[in-house]
Short mmCIF file of the C-alpha atoms (twelve columns), coordinates in Angstrom:
data_MODEL
# 
_entry.id   MODEL 
# 
loop_
_atom_site.group_PDB 
_atom_site.id 
_atom_site.type_symbol 
_atom_site.label_atom_id 
_atom_site.label_alt_id 
_atom_site.label_comp_id 
_atom_site.label_asym_id 
_atom_site.label_seq_id 
_atom_site.Cartn_x 
_atom_site.Cartn_y 
_atom_site.Cartn_z 
_atom_site.pdbx_PDB_model_num 
ATOM 1  C CA . MET A 1  0.000   0.000   0.000   1 
ATOM 2  C CA . SER A 2  1.449   3.342   -0.975  1 
ATOM 3  C CA . LEU A 3  0.675   6.430   1.069   1 
ATOM 4  C CA . SER A 4  1.278   10.069  0.327   1 
ATOM 5  C CA . CYS A 5  3.961   11.930  2.291   1 
ATOM 6  C CA . ARG A 6  1.252   13.674  4.322   1 
ATOM 7  C CA . GLN A 7  -0.395  10.367  5.268   1 
ATOM 8  C CA . GLN A 8  2.960   8.807   6.178   1 
ATOM 9  C CA . ARG A 9  3.762   11.793  8.396   1 
ATOM 10 C CA . GLN A 10 0.377   11.546  10.103  1 
ATOM 11 C CA . LEU A 11 0.930   7.841   10.784  1 
ATOM 12 C CA . ARG A 12 4.384   8.551   12.221  1 
ATOM 13 C CA . LEU A 13 2.924   11.234  14.497  1 
ATOM 14 C CA . ILE A 14 0.153   8.891   15.653  1 
ATOM 15 C CA . GLY A 15 2.668   6.131   16.319  1 
ATOM 16 C CA . ALA A 16 4.960   8.478   18.237  1 
ATOM 17 C CA . GLY A 17 2.035   9.711   20.320  1 
ATOM 18 C CA . LEU A 18 0.999   6.151   21.145  1 
ATOM 19 C CA . CYS A 19 4.544   5.191   22.098  1 
ATOM 20 C CA . ARG A 20 4.780   8.216   24.407  1 
ATOM 21 C CA . SER A 21 1.445   7.443   26.052  1 
ATOM 22 C CA . ASP A 22 2.303   3.769   26.689  1 
ATOM 23 C CA . PRO A 23 5.930   2.574   26.382  1 
ATOM 24 C CA . ARG A 24 4.798   -1.033  25.839  1 
ATOM 25 C CA . VAL A 25 3.045   -0.049  22.609  1 
ATOM 26 C CA . GLY A 26 6.387   0.583   20.882  1 
ATOM 27 C CA . ALA A 27 7.546   -2.909  21.780  1 
ATOM 28 C CA . MET A 28 4.292   -4.389  20.514  1 
ATOM 29 C CA . PHE A 29 4.603   -2.482  17.228  1 
ATOM 30 C CA . SER A 30 8.114   -3.811  16.660  1 
ATOM 31 C CA . ILE A 31 7.080   -7.398  17.483  1 
ATOM 32 C CA . PHE A 32 4.105   -7.175  15.138  1 
ATOM 33 C CA . GLY A 33 6.346   -5.767  12.401  1 
ATOM 34 C CA . ARG A 34 8.751   -8.685  12.773  1 
ATOM 35 C CA . LEU A 35 5.997   -11.319 12.851  1 
ATOM 36 C CA . TYR A 36 4.166   -10.096 9.753   1 
ATOM 37 C CA . PRO A 37 6.677   -8.212  7.573   1 
ATOM 38 C CA . ASP A 38 5.070   -8.905  4.167   1 
ATOM 39 C CA . GLN A 39 1.463   -9.309  5.256   1 
ATOM 40 C CA . GLY A 40 -0.986  -7.243  3.227   1 
ATOM 41 C CA . MET A 41 -3.786  -5.337  4.867   1 
ATOM 42 C CA . PRO A 42 -7.211  -6.974  4.865   1 
ATOM 43 C CA . ASP A 43 -9.733  -5.319  2.555   1 
ATOM 44 C CA . TRP A 44 -11.964 -4.258  5.432   1 
ATOM 45 C CA . GLU A 45 -9.090  -2.296  7.019   1 
ATOM 46 C CA . GLN A 46 -8.064  -0.392  3.922   1 
ATOM 47 C CA . VAL A 47 -9.065  3.219   3.556   1 
ATOM 48 C CA . ALA A 48 -11.154 4.041   0.498   1 
ATOM 49 C CA . ALA A 49 -9.356  5.941   -2.237  1 
ATOM 50 C CA . GLN A 50 -9.832  9.666   -1.861  1 
ATOM 51 C CA . GLY A 51 -9.116  10.480  -5.487  1 
ATOM 52 C CA . ARG A 52 -12.835 10.737  -6.272  1 
ATOM 53 C CA . LEU A 53 -13.471 13.571  -3.837  1 
ATOM 54 C CA . PRO A 54 -11.748 16.307  -5.864  1 
ATOM 55 C CA . ARG A 55 -13.467 15.105  -9.054  1 
ATOM 56 C CA . THR A 56 -16.837 15.087  -7.333  1 
ATOM 57 C CA . ALA A 57 -16.232 18.525  -5.835  1 
ATOM 58 C CA . ALA A 58 -15.163 19.874  -9.228  1 
ATOM 59 C CA . TRP A 59 -18.285 18.403  -10.823 1 
ATOM 60 C CA . ILE A 60 -20.512 19.975  -8.165  1 
ATOM 61 C CA . VAL A 61 -18.830 23.358  -8.638  1 
ATOM 62 C CA . ALA A 62 -19.284 23.105  -12.408 1 
ATOM 63 C CA . VAL A 63 -22.975 22.263  -12.064 1 
ATOM 64 C CA . LEU A 64 -23.584 25.051  -9.561  1 
ATOM 65 C CA . THR A 65 -21.773 27.533  -11.793 1 
ATOM 66 C CA . THR A 66 -23.850 26.467  -14.783 1 
ATOM 67 C CA . VAL A 67 -27.067 26.823  -12.783 1 
ATOM 68 C CA . ALA A 68 -26.016 30.254  -11.495 1 
ATOM 69 C CA . VAL A 69 -25.175 31.483  -15.001 1 
ATOM 70 C CA . SER A 70 -28.461 30.122  -16.369 1 
ATOM 71 C CA . ILE A 71 -30.455 31.847  -13.630 1 
ATOM 72 C CA . SER A 72 -28.649 35.150  -14.173 1 
ATOM 73 C CA . VAL A 73 -29.264 34.987  -17.942 1 
ATOM 74 C CA . LEU A 74 -32.959 34.231  -17.397 1 
ATOM 75 C CA . LEU A 75 -33.324 37.036  -14.858 1 
ATOM 76 C CA . GLY A 76 -31.463 39.451  -17.132 1 
ATOM 77 C CA . THR A 77 -33.747 38.535  -20.026 1 
ATOM 78 C CA . ALA A 78 -36.848 38.964  -17.856 1 
ATOM 79 C CA . VAL A 79 -35.676 42.368  -16.619 1 
ATOM 80 C CA . ALA A 80 -34.899 43.469  -20.183 1 
ATOM 81 C CA . MET A 81 -38.356 42.402  -21.360 1 
ATOM 82 C CA . VAL A 82 -40.131 44.217  -18.500 1 
ATOM 83 C CA . THR A 83 -38.059 47.338  -19.093 1 
ATOM 84 C CA . ALA A 84 -38.812 47.254  -22.842 1 
ATOM 85 C CA . ARG A 85 -42.563 46.941  -22.167 1 
ATOM 86 C CA . ARG A 86 -42.513 49.852  -19.742 1 
ATOM 87 C CA . ARG A 87 -40.629 52.022  -22.228 1 
ATOM 88 C CA . ALA A 88 -43.128 51.114  -24.950 1 
ATOM 89 C CA . ARG A 89 -46.036 52.127  -22.682 1 
ATOM 90 C CA . VAL A 90 -44.403 55.428  -21.745 1 
ATOM 91 C CA . GLU A 91 -43.694 56.322  -25.390 1 
ATOM 92 C CA . ARG A 92 -47.382 55.895  -26.389 1 
# 
C-alpha cells in the first residue's frame, strides 16, 4: 500500500504519540512488524481511495456555476423584457 507523504507523516505522528502514552506499545509495534513483515492489509481495514473527492467537488462546482449562469441569464432577459414593455407604454 502506498501512502502520500502527508499520510505517512500523520501515521508517524500517531505512532509516536501512542509510544509516548504507553511505552509497551512501541515494543508491541516492533514485534508485530517482525511477525508479519510482508502481510498485506485486509480489505476491510483499507481506507477508500480519496481520489474521487476532488473530481466530485469539481463536478458539483461546475454544475452550480452552470445553474447560477443560467439563472442570471434568465433574470437578465426577464428584466430586459419588463423594461422594454414599460418604455413602450411610456412612449405611447
